[in-house]
C-alpha positions, 0 to 999 in steps of 0.5 A, a space after each residue: 479506519 481501515 487504515 488507521 494502523 498503514 504507517 506502522 507497517 515497514 518493508 518486509 511486513 505481511 499483507 493478505 487480501 481477501 477477496 471473493 476469489 481468496 486470498 492474496 499476500 504481499 510484501 511491504 517494500 516501500 512506504 514514504 509519503 508524497 504531496 500530491 500536488 508535486 509528486 508523481 501518481 502512484 495509482 496508475 497502472 503499473 508493469 508488475 503485479 503491486 498492491 498500493 494503498 494510499 491515505 491522508 498524512 496527517 489523518 484527516 487532513 489532505 496536507 500529503 499522503 501516505 503511500 505503501 507499496 507491496 508486492 504480490 508474494 509468488 511463494 503463496 501457500 494453498 
């Protein structure tokens, strides 16, 4: 699936997100795992412009969640 390589991302990696409004770039700040019953929600509203990606960890099992948080790259070109 589209998130099958999510665990390979590291802080500093760049993500390009294409939408009908254009292409937007983000820089990975954090890669972490969460336990759904113990850890806080990372999907809710935030004060900053970020991209949060989440998938099951390990893949196809709902034991934990792998979360990647990336900040909007203010230095967008073109």
